[in-house]
C-alpha positions as CSV (number, residue, x, y, z in Angstrom):
1,M,-0.2,-10.7,-18.4
2,S,2.8,-12.0,-16.2
3,E,1.7,-14.8,-14.3
4,K,4.4,-14.0,-11.8
5,I,3.6,-13.0,-8.4
6,V,4.4,-9.2,-8.0
7,T,4.9,-7.9,-4.7
8,A,4.9,-4.6,-2.8
9,C,6.0,-2.7,0.5
10,V,4.7,0.6,1.7
11,L,6.8,2.5,4.1
12,I,4.9,5.2,5.8
13,I,7.4,8.2,7.1
14,G,6.5,10.4,10.1
15,N,6.7,10.9,14.0
16,E,3.0,12.3,13.8
17,I,1.6,8.9,12.6
18,L,3.7,6.9,15.6
19,S,2.4,9.1,18.2
20,G,-1.3,8.8,17.1
21,R,-1.6,12.7,16.3
22,T,-2.1,11.9,12.5
23,R,-3.9,8.7,11.7
24,D,-2.8,7.2,8.2
25,A,-5.2,7.0,5.7
26,N,-2.6,5.9,2.5
27,L,-2.1,2.3,3.3
28,G,-5.9,1.1,2.4
29,F,-6.2,3.1,-0.8
30,L,-2.4,1.6,-1.5
31,G,-3.4,-2.0,-1.3
32,E,-6.7,-1.7,-2.9
33,R,-4.9,0.0,-5.9
34,L,-2.5,-2.3,-6.0
35,T,-4.5,-5.2,-6.0
36,V,-6.3,-4.0,-8.9
37,L,-3.1,-4.0,-10.9
38,G,-1.8,-7.7,-9.8
39,I,0.2,-6.6,-7.3
40,R,0.4,-7.7,-3.9
41,L,1.0,-5.6,-0.9
42,M,2.9,-8.0,1.3
43,E,4.0,-5.6,4.3
44,A,3.7,-2.2,5.6
45,R,6.2,-0.6,8.2
46,V,6.2,2.9,10.0
47,V,9.1,4.5,10.8
48,P,10.2,7.6,12.3
49,D,12.0,10.7,11.1
50,Q,15.1,9.5,11.9
51,D,17.4,8.8,9.2
52,G,19.2,5.9,10.1
53,V,16.1,3.8,10.6
54,I,14.7,5.4,7.2
55,I,18.1,4.2,5.4
56,D,18.4,0.8,7.2
57,T,14.5,0.0,6.3
58,L,14.8,1.3,2.9
59,N,17.5,-0.9,2.0
60,D,16.1,-3.5,3.6
61,V,12.5,-3.7,1.6
62,R,14.0,-2.2,-1.6
63,Q,16.0,-5.7,-1.9
64,R,13.2,-8.2,-0.9
65,F,9.9,-6.7,-2.9
66,D,9.2,-5.6,-6.5
67,Y,8.1,-2.1,-5.5
68,V,8.5,-0.2,-2.4
69,F,6.1,3.3,-2.1
70,T,7.1,6.0,0.5
71,T,5.0,8.1,2.2
72,G,5.4,11.2,4.0
73,G,8.5,13.5,4.7
74,I,9.3,15.4,1.0
75,G,7.9,19.0,2.4
76,P,9.5,22.1,3.0
77,T,10.3,21.7,6.4
78,H,13.6,20.7,8.6
79,D,12.4,17.4,9.7
80,D,11.2,16.4,5.9
81,I,14.3,14.5,5.7
82,T,12.9,11.3,3.1
83,A,14.8,12.6,-0.1
84,E,18.2,12.8,1.6
85,C,17.7,9.6,3.0
86,V,16.6,8.0,-0.1
87,A,19.7,9.3,-2.0
88,R,22.2,8.2,0.8
89,A,20.4,4.7,1.0
90,F,20.8,4.4,-2.6
91,G,24.5,6.0,-2.8
92,V,24.0,8.8,-5.0
93,P,24.3,12.5,-4.3
94,L,21.0,15.0,-3.3
95,I,20.8,17.4,-6.0
96,Q,18.3,20.1,-7.0
97,H,16.1,18.6,-9.8
98,P,16.1,21.0,-12.7
99,E,12.9,20.1,-13.7
100,A,11.3,19.9,-10.3
101,R,12.5,23.8,-9.6
102,A,10.9,24.5,-13.1
103,I,7.7,23.2,-11.9
104,L,7.9,25.1,-8.3
105,E,9.0,28.5,-10.1
106,A,6.0,28.4,-12.7
107,H,3.6,27.5,-9.4
108,Y,4.9,30.1,-7.2
109,P,4.1,34.1,-7.6
110,P,7.4,36.1,-7.8
111,G,9.3,36.2,-4.7
112,E,7.2,33.4,-3.2
113,L,9.7,30.6,-3.9
114,N,11.7,30.6,-0.8
115,Q,14.6,28.5,0.4
116,A,12.4,25.9,2.6
117,R,10.0,25.5,-0.6
118,L,13.0,24.9,-2.9
119,R,13.6,21.7,-1.0
120,M,10.8,20.5,-2.2
121,A,13.0,20.4,-5.6
122,N,15.5,17.7,-3.9
123,T,15.8,14.3,-5.1
124,P,18.4,11.5,-5.5
125,E,20.8,12.2,-8.6
126,G,19.1,10.4,-11.6
127,A,15.8,10.6,-10.3
128,T,12.3,10.3,-12.4
129,L,9.9,12.6,-11.2
130,I,6.1,11.8,-10.3
131,E,3.5,14.5,-11.0
132,N,1.6,16.1,-8.5
133,P,-1.4,17.7,-9.8
134,V,-2.8,18.8,-6.6
135,S,0.1,21.3,-5.1
136,K,2.6,20.9,-7.7
137,A,5.7,19.8,-5.7
138,P,6.6,16.4,-7.5
139,G,7.3,13.4,-6.0
140,F,10.1,11.1,-7.4
141,Q,11.2,7.4,-8.6
142,I,14.9,6.0,-8.3
143,G,14.9,2.0,-8.8
144,N,12.3,0.4,-7.6
145,V,11.4,3.0,-5.0
146,F,8.5,5.6,-5.3
147,V,8.5,8.5,-3.2
148,M,5.0,10.4,-2.8
149,A,3.4,13.0,-0.3
150,G,1.7,12.0,3.0
151,I,-1.3,14.4,2.3
152,P,-3.8,11.8,1.2
153,S,-5.6,13.6,-1.2
154,I,-1.8,14.5,-2.7
155,M,-0.6,11.0,-2.6
156,Q,-3.5,9.6,-4.2
157,A,-3.1,12.4,-7.2
158,M,0.5,11.1,-7.1
159,F,-0.3,7.2,-7.2
160,E,-2.5,7.8,-10.0
161,S,0.2,9.9,-12.2
162,L,2.7,7.0,-11.7
163,K,0.6,3.9,-11.7
164,H,0.9,3.2,-15.5
165,R,4.9,2.4,-14.8
166,L,3.9,-0.3,-13.0
167,T,4.1,-4.2,-14.3
168,G,1.5,-6.4,-12.1
169,G,1.4,-10.0,-11.9
170,A,-1.5,-12.5,-12.2
171,P,-4.7,-10.3,-9.9
172,L,-5.5,-11.4,-7.0
173,L,-9.4,-12.3,-6.8
174,T,-11.5,-12.4,-4.0
175,K,-14.8,-13.8,-2.9
176,A,-16.2,-13.5,0.7
177,V,-18.9,-15.4,3.1
178,A,-20.3,-14.2,6.3
179,A,-22.1,-16.4,9.0
180,A,-24.1,-16.0,12.3
181,L,-21.8,-18.4,14.0
182,P,-18.6,-18.0,15.9
183,E,-15.3,-18.3,14.6
184,S,-14.4,-21.4,16.8
185,Y,-17.6,-23.6,15.0
186,L,-16.0,-23.2,11.8
187,A,-12.5,-23.8,12.6
188,P,-12.0,-27.5,12.0
189,G,-14.2,-27.6,8.7
190,L,-12.2,-24.2,7.4
191,T,-8.7,-25.9,8.5
192,A,-10.1,-28.8,6.3
193,V,-10.8,-26.6,3.3
194,Q,-7.7,-24.8,3.6
195,E,-5.9,-28.1,3.3
196,R,-7.7,-28.9,0.1
197,Y,-7.1,-25.8,-1.2
198,P,-3.5,-24.7,-0.3
199,E,-3.3,-22.2,-3.4
200,V,-6.3,-20.4,-1.8
201,E,-6.0,-17.5,0.9
202,I,-8.4,-18.1,3.4
203,G,-8.8,-15.2,6.0
204,S,-11.2,-15.7,9.5
205,Y,-12.6,-12.0,10.6
206,P,-14.8,-12.4,13.5
207,F,-17.4,-9.9,14.3
208,Y,-19.9,-9.1,17.1
209,R,-23.1,-6.8,16.1
210,M,-26.2,-6.5,18.0
211,G,-25.5,-9.3,20.2
212,V,-24.6,-12.0,17.5
213,F,-21.6,-13.4,17.2
214,G,-20.2,-14.1,13.7
215,V,-17.5,-14.5,11.2
216,R,-16.4,-12.7,7.6
217,L,-14.6,-15.6,5.8
218,V,-12.4,-13.9,2.8
219,L,-11.0,-15.9,0.2
220,R,-8.3,-14.8,-2.3
221,A,-6.4,-16.5,-5.2
222,T,-5.5,-16.0,-8.8
223,A,-6.9,-19.2,-10.4
224,P,-10.7,-18.2,-10.4
225,E,-12.1,-22.0,-10.9
226,R,-10.3,-22.9,-7.9
227,L,-11.4,-19.7,-5.9
228,T,-14.9,-20.4,-6.6
229,A,-14.6,-24.2,-5.8
230,A,-13.4,-23.1,-2.6
231,A,-15.8,-20.8,-1.7
232,G,-18.5,-23.1,-2.4
233,E,-17.2,-25.6,-0.2
234,V,-17.4,-22.7,2.8
235,R,-21.0,-21.7,1.9
236,E,-22.0,-25.6,2.5
237,L,-19.8,-25.8,5.7
238,V,-22.1,-22.9,7.1
239,R,-24.9,-24.5,5.9
240,K,-23.7,-27.8,8.0
241,L,-23.5,-26.1,10.8
242,G,-27.1,-24.9,10.7
243,A,-26.7,-21.0,9.5
244,K,-27.4,-19.5,6.1
245,P,-24.0,-18.0,4.3
246,E,-24.5,-14.5,2.9
247,D,-22.2,-12.2,0.7
248,P,-21.2,-9.4,2.9
249,D,-20.5,-7.2,-0.3
250,E,-23.8,-7.0,-0.9
251,K,-24.8,-5.5,2.3
């Protein structure tokens, strides 16, 4: 496995997400799955159903990250413009993919494959299909961009279909420590630990439960021995401050 840090970006497309009418359920799934594969999700953007915004954003992120995953905008209605925007971003024609059409023809009963549904067979020229075992209308890949549905169950099935195409780097390992301490009590000592372990990402996430302030400290690194050492120092810091370090993942 490569030691290279492999990066990814998620582009969430849809006015319904920005308006709050629909809550995104795809980002968390992708973050977890990519981490397991040794791919670091570095950025996520939510953009409206506007062609200029989609094209500009896609052209930006596909040059800065190893992989880009888009969700939403590949259905049968007029506002499903993702496929067209991806084609324009890559400077290639939008075509009716013959294999995608064949999949739809096999799925729908005779006479039910109308022009609206045929829109779901449109891909940029040169794209490779992504299987959709749930509702059959495929996603597609072109270059380092993977275009998937916005419906979570379909997006998840599509991702499982494409993940064998991805090459990860060194997996990011995680340890967590929780303590019933205000975050400010830990800050000076935590800064010192971070300085001693610059290769370990240390995140501090305060909480308030049942009248008690606490904090969940999450440490991430690719080197297991350094991660273990840093986590040990964090636990010792918690003890010195008079609290009991706990493993939040065991609860």
